[in-house]
C-alpha positions in Angstrom: -225.6 -113.4 -173.5 -227.4 -114.3 -176.6 -226.0 -115.6 -180.0 -226.1 -114.1 -183.4 -226.0 -117.0 -185.9 -223.9 -116.2 -189.0 -224.9 -117.1 -192.5 -222.3 -119.9 -192.7 -224.1 -122.0 -190.2 -227.3 -121.9 -192.0 -225.4 -122.9 -195.2 -223.9 -125.8 -193.5 -227.4 -126.8 -192.0 -229.0 -126.8 -195.4 -226.3 -128.8 -197.1 -226.5 -131.3 -194.2 -230.3 -131.6 -194.5 -229.9 -132.4 -198.1 -227.9 -135.4 -197.4 -230.2 -136.8 -194.5 -228.3 -135.0 -191.8 -229.9 -133.3 -188.7 -232.5 -130.6 -189.1 -231.6 -127.0 -188.4 -233.1 -127.0 -184.8 -231.3 -130.3 -183.9 -227.9 -128.9 -185.4 -228.3 -125.8 -183.4 -229.4 -127.5 -180.1 -226.2 -129.4 -180.2 -224.1 -126.5 -179.3 -226.5 -123.8 -178.1 -228.3 -123.9 -174.9 -231.9 -124.7 -174.7 -233.0 -121.1 -173.3 -230.3 -119.0 -175.2 -231.5 -116.1 -177.0 -230.5 -116.4 -180.6 -231.2 -114.2 -183.6 -229.7 -113.1 -187.1 -228.4 -110.0 -188.4 -230.4 -108.2 -191.2 -227.5 -108.9 -193.7 -227.6 -112.6 -192.8 -231.3 -112.5 -193.9 -230.2 -110.7 -197.2 -227.4 -113.2 -197.8 -229.7 -116.2 -197.3 -232.4 -114.5 -199.7 -229.7 -113.9 -202.1 -228.9 -117.5 -202.2 -232.6 -118.2 -203.1 -232.3 -115.8 -206.0 -229.1 -117.3 -207.3 -230.3 -120.9 -206.9 -231.0 -123.0 -210.1 -234.5 -123.9 -210.8 -234.1 -127.4 -209.6 -233.1 -126.3 -206.1 -234.9 -122.8 -205.6 -238.0 -124.1 -204.1 -236.1 -126.4 -201.6 -233.8 -123.4 -200.7 -236.6 -121.0 -200.5 -238.5 -123.1 -198.1 -235.3 -123.6 -196.0 -234.7 -119.8 -196.0 -238.2 -118.9 -195.2 -238.2 -121.3 -192.2 -235.1 -119.6 -190.9 -236.5 -116.2 -191.3 -239.8 -117.2 -189.5 -237.9 -118.9 -186.6 -235.2 -116.2 -185.9 -235.6 -112.6 -185.0 -233.7 -110.3 -187.2 -231.7 -107.6 -185.5 -231.5 -104.4 -187.5 -228.3 -102.5 -188.5 -229.1 -99.3 -186.6 -227.1 -96.2 -185.8 -225.3 -97.8 -182.9 -224.2 -100.8 -185.0 -223.2 -98.3 -187.7 -220.8 -96.4 -185.3 -219.4 -99.8 -184.0 -219.1 -100.9 -187.6 -217.1 -97.8 -188.5 -214.8 -98.2 -185.6 -214.1 -101.8 -186.4 -213.7 -101.2 -190.0 -211.1 -98.5 -189.5 -209.3 -100.6 -186.8 -209.2 -103.7 -189.1 -208.1 -101.7 -192.2 -205.4 -99.9 -190.3 -204.0 -103.1 -189.1 -204.2 -104.8 -192.5 -206.5 -107.5 -191.1 -209.8 -106.5 -192.8 -212.6 -108.9 -193.2 -215.5 -109.1 -195.7 -218.1 -106.4 -195.5 -220.9 -108.7 -194.6 -218.8 -110.1 -191.7 -218.1 -106.7 -190.4 -221.9 -105.9 -190.4 -222.8 -109.2 -188.6 -219.8 -108.5 -185.9 -221.1 -104.9 -185.4 -224.5 -106.0 -185.0 -223.5 -108.5 -182.4 -221.3 -106.1 -180.5 -224.1 -103.5 -180.4 -226.3 -105.9 -178.5 -223.7 -107.5 -176.5 -223.9 -111.0 -178.0 -221.4 -113.4 -179.5 -221.3 -114.7 -182.9 -221.7 -118.4 -184.1 -220.0 -119.1 -187.2 -218.2 -121.6 -189.3 -215.8 -118.7 -190.3 -214.0 -118.3 -187.2 -210.8 -117.0 -188.7 -212.6 -113.7 -189.8 -214.6 -113.1 -186.7 -211.6 -113.8 -184.3 -210.0 -110.6 -185.8 -212.6 -108.7 -183.9 -211.3 -107.6 -180.5 -213.8 -108.1 -177.7 -216.2 -110.4 -179.8 -216.8 -113.7 -178.5 -216.9 -116.2 -181.3 -218.5 -119.6 -181.0 -217.4 -122.1 -183.7 -220.2 -124.1 -185.4 -219.4 -127.7 -185.3 -218.7 -129.3 -188.6 
């Protein structure tokens, strides 16, 4: 089984690196196996790039370097027709039960379910609502 890394994990890692914390690879190796397949969802790439565009001039260069290193290091899994079908089912089920989560989290979850992987996130309370999705909490 592989692990799809959620945006929240990268946000935490970037914040840690600014205050002398562990580098991204060191952070991830603390809770992921050395031979584990890891990737990001296409929406995660978009969220990270959005953060670059929203950064102030003082922090934009550093953030862009961090994001580009993530995009180079991790395969990006597409949101394809299978993921779209799963997303529609998840969305309908969550909406019907009154437990809907954010649209980007649904896209991450659907991508993970489509490939049979788990999600690693700092936002466990959202992803725990997805029946059948294994969720790995990113250590704080």
